[in-house]
Structures are given as structure tokens and as C-alpha cells.
N, C-alpha and C positions, 0 to 999 in steps of 0.2 A: 410885644406879648403882654396882655392885660394881666396876667397873673404869675407868681412864682410856680414854679413846678414843685411837686411833692419831693422830688429828689434833691432840691436845693437846701433842704435842712442840713446843718452840720451835725445833727444828733444822730446820724445812721450808725448802726451797729453791724460790722461785717458777720456775716452768718455761715462762713465756710471756713473752717479751721485748715491750717496747711497739712495737718496729719490726715486729714479726710481724703485728700487726694490720692491716698494710696489705693483708694477704691477704684480709681480712674487709670489703671494702668494699660499699657498695649493690649490690645485683644478684648478689653472689657466691654460687655453689652451695656449700652447706656440709653438714655433717652435726651433729646436735645430740644430746646425751645428757640423760637425766633423773635426778635422785636419788629421784624418787618411787617407793614400794615397788610392786614388780612390774614396774617398767621398768628397773631397773639392769642394765647389760650390754648395753644396746641403743642404737643409733645411728638417727636418723631424718633424712632428707634434707630440707633446707629451702633457703629463698632469703632473704639478708639485705634487709632493707627499709631500715633505718638502723642505726647504732651510736651509742652514747653513751660518749664517752671518760671523763666524769666519774664515771658510774656503773659503767663497765666491763660494760655489757650491750648486748645486740642485740635489735632488734625482727625476728622472722623470720616467715616463712610456709612452713608444711609443705607438702610434695608430696603425702603420703598421709593425713595426720591431719586430720580435719575438726571443725568447731566444733559441727556440729548433726547430730541422728541420721540425717537424710536424706543425708548425706554430700555436700551441695551447696555447703557454705561451707568453704573451707580455714581450718584453725586458724592463727591468728596470735597470738604472745606475745612478751613480753619474756624473754630467757634471759641467765643469766651467760655472759661470754665463756669462762670457763673450762670450759664445757660446749660450746663450739663448736669445730669443726676443719674443715680442707677435706674433700671427698669423698676417701675412701680410694681408693688405686689398685688396679688388678686386673690380674692376669696373663691374657693372652689365652687360654691353655690351661694352668692351672696344673696341676702334678702333686700330687696329694692323697693322703695315706696314713693309715693307722691310726695314732692319737695326735698327729696335726697339729692345731694350733689354728686354727680358721676363724671367719669370721662367716657366719652363715646368715640369708637373707632369710626372714622370718617375721613374721605379724602387722604388716606395714607397716613394718618396720625390720630393721636388721641386728643379730643376737644373737650374742655371743661363745660359741663351744663348743669342744668337742674330738671328733674322729673316733673312733668305737669300732669301727666294722665297714665293710668296704667290699665291695660285690658289683657289680662292672661299673661302671655309671656312676650307681649308687646308694650313698649313704652315710648311715650312722647317726650322728647328732651328739648328744653328751652336753652338756646345759647346767647349768653348776655352780649358777648362782642357783636355777632352779626344779627342779633335780635330776630332769630329764626327759630322755629319749631320743627322737628325732624322725627320720623319713627324709626325705632331700633328694635332689634331682637336682644334678648337677654345676652347672649353670647358676645355681643358687641360692646357691652357695657362693663365697666368697673367702678368700685367706689372711689370717689376723688379723695387724693391726698396729696400733701405738701411734703417736700424734702426740706427740713428745717434743722439746722445744727447736726447734720448728719443721722438723723432719724426720720421716719416717717410719721407723719401726723393726719389723722388719727391712725393708731396701729391697726392691723388686721382684727377682724371682729371677734375672733376667738381670744385675742389678747386683751380685749378691753374689759375693764370692770364695770361695776354698778355705776350708772351716771343718773343723777338727779334731773328732773325737768324744772326748770326755772320759771316758767310761764304755761298755764293750763292751754294756752292757744297754739303752742309750738306744734309744728309740722300739721298746721291745719291752714286751710284758706282763710284769710282775715275780712275779706269782704267778698260777697257774692255778686256785687253788681258794679259795672263800670261807672265812671264819673264823667259826666259831660263837662268839659273845660269852657266855662263861659267867661264872659268879659270880666276881668276884675278878679278871677279865681286865682288863688295862690298855688304855685306849680314848683316842680323841680325839674331842671333842664341838665341833659348830659352832653358830653362833646366826644367826638372820635379823633380830635386832634392829639397828637403825639404828646404825652406828658400829663394828660389830663383824663385818660381813659380810667374808668372806675369812680369817677367823680360826680357828683349832682349839686347844682347850684340854685339857690332860691330865686323865684321870679314871680312876676305877676302876669297874668294874660291881658294884653292891650286889646287885641281883637283876633278873630279867627280868619285866615286867608285861605280860601277854598276849601277842599275837604280833608285836607291832611296836613296843613300847617298853621302856625300861630305866630303872631307877633308877640314877642314877650319883653318885659322890661325887668332887668335883673335888680334885685334888693340890694346887692353890695357890689357888684361890678360895674366899673365906670368906663367913659370912653377913654381914648388914649391921652386926651387933654385933661382928663379928671374933672370936667366941668359938669358933666351930667352922667346919670345912670345909663348903663349900656343897654340899648335896644337892638334885637336881631330875631331873624325867624328861626324857628324849631319845627321839625316835622313830628309825625306821631311816634316815631321810633325813638325820639330823644327828649320826651316830654311826658310828664306824669304827674298825679296829684300829689301833694304834700303828704307823706305818710303819718298815720296816727302815732304819736309817740307812746310807747308802753312802759310804764313805770317799773323798775326792776330794783331790788334791794342791793344787788351786786351784779358784776359779770363774771363769767366763768372761763377757765382756762379752754383755749379752742374755740370759743364762742365767736360767731361772726358778727361783726358790728359795722357801723358807720362812725367815723371820727370826723369831728368838725375841724378843718385846718385850711388855711389859705383861702377863706371865704367860702369853702364848700365841703360837702360831706364825702369822704373817700372811704370805700369798702376795704375793710382789713379783718385780721382774726386776732383775738387776745392770745399772745404769746407768753405773758407772765402776768400774775396777780402780784403786785407789789404790796398793795392792802386794799381795802375795800373801796377807797377813793382814788387809787393811783394804779394805772395798768399800762404794760407795754403792749403796743399793737403792730402786728407785722403786716406789711403791705407787699403782696405778691408782684405787683407790676414793677415796682422799684427795688424789691428784695430788701427793704429797710425795716428798722423797729425804731418806733418814736414812743415817747411817753405822754400819756393824756391823763386828766383828771375824769372823774365819773361824769362830770356835768358837760363834757366835750364829747360823750358817747352816746350813740343809740343802738339799739337792736337793728341788724340788718333785714331789710325786707325787699323782696323783688316785684315788681309790677308787671304780671303776666296775664294777658288776655282779660283785662279789666279786673284783675284780682290781687290782693297782696298775699304773697306767699313768703313764709319764713322757712329758713334752712332746717332740715331734720336734726333732731338731738342725737341720731347715730353718728354725727360726725365730730361729737365731743367726747373727750376723755379726762376725767378729772383727776388723773393719777398725781397725788402730792409730791411725789418726786420730781416732776417736771415743772412745778409752779416756783 
């Protein structure tokens, strides 16, 4: 393996207190995530049959997943408690706009995505994991939330206080034109390899291969023998221009950021503001918190259909009690 995985850091902080497990008693309705390839980013509704405190696992029965092809037998399985949470709350009539992060009901589960287009009550949602865009009705969407330390963040919209906007371009498309990736162009490349989902690594385009692939040379990753910079092919779904860095005075609680770690930029969310130069960042993929200096962070942006899009400010809550 050419990199250490994000989860290799010894600085991780447990995010589930033992007392919170009382919420997951027998008969409780919950949502369960999976680490299986192709299912990351999705939550499936289930009922807890029993829990085992010694192994920190739960035996659950899914509402929509079945154990047989006929669909007559509900799937039951043991799952790690770290992959279990209460059913996420929903607003009765949420206000959803472009660049909002949402969960979309698709293929029997709730999948995390970002809204890219709105036409009346129809919404186009982009999924980072599969790099697909799919159209949904409003009834099949809910605002995306994370279960962190026994609380939902952000809280329901009617619970949120006034939030300030840190950048005038927030919730706007940051570039109106796609960028042709020419030879020598600086880019970032992602990987679907387990342990590296959510990270982007700096590289340079060596040449284009056909209509949808590029040969790239990484700026910091080396070959296994450490003698030269690593070169490999990357397709259109896993390559993007280097994002413009937006200068900010400070980062805010619950703001989505990229953190520079192990030679790459990893997407996370500010979980605590220690001071204006030091922050704790929570990484959903590994359910860890790590400490970073301001110089190691940048505002998170998604490259969607040739445009840079930043997350909506609706997803942030600046409650001083949680900082």
C-alpha cells in the first residue's frame, strides 16, 4: 500500500458514549450503514432484535432488504454499533435549494448527495460515491444530517439559530465553465480504493489517453520502491482541476472542509473550534476526529458538471454551546 490510511492515526476520539446505547434497545427503529463496496454513503432502516455489549454489535432486521431473491424473508444480520444510529429526523416541508446536502430515498436506502438543479418540485441530486446524477421528487428527499456524540447535526431547521455567511460566494456555483485538462495541467485525483474514499491527491497531467482517461504523475505519491513519483491512469470520474483556494478569516462549527493529511485532501466537517488557528475535524468515513491547524484546511468544494459548487450554509449551526 502506497499510503497510510486515514484511520491509522492514533489521535482518534471515540464518538459514541456507552450511555447512548440505551437508545438502541430491543425493538428500537434505527438506520444502519454498510462498509461494503457500492453501499457506502447509504443508510437502511431496521429494527433492533438484540444487542451484545461485549462485542458492541446489534442483531437487526431490515425493513426493505431481504435475504432471498423472492423478497419474502427480511434480511437479519449482526452489525457493529458504530454503524447504527436512530432514524434521522425530517422537516415536514423542507426548503431545498441548489448545493444543499440531502439524503435521497433510492434502492431501498437513504443515500447522501448534493442538489445540483431545481425545477419546481423536482430535484437533480449528485452522488459523490457513484458520481451519478439522478432526479427525485421532494417526498424522496430529506436534509442530510450526521449523528455525532448522540446529537443530530445540523438540528432541525426550526431549531436552528441565526447563522452568518463566511463567504459571499457561498451556495453559488463558483465556475461557469468546464476546464480542459491539457498536458502539464495541475489536477487532483481520487480513488475508490477502501481506506481512501473521500481523499484527493495532487497530480500533473502527463497526457490524455482516448476520450475519457489521462496518464497522471502524482506530486507527492511515489512508487513502491520510493525511487520515483507514481504515475497511473485516471478516468474522468476521478480527476478534476485543482480548486481555487478561498481565503477565510476562520472556519466555523459544522463547516465542511478539506483537511491535508497523509499527502492528500480529505473531506470532513469542523466538529470543534479550539481557537481561530486550531480545529477538530470529524471524518465520516472513519468516524474519527483529528486536530488540524488552519493552514492545513481549505473550504470543501465539489466539481460537478464542470462547475465548482460549495455546500449550502443551511447545513451549519453556530450554537456556542457546541463549540
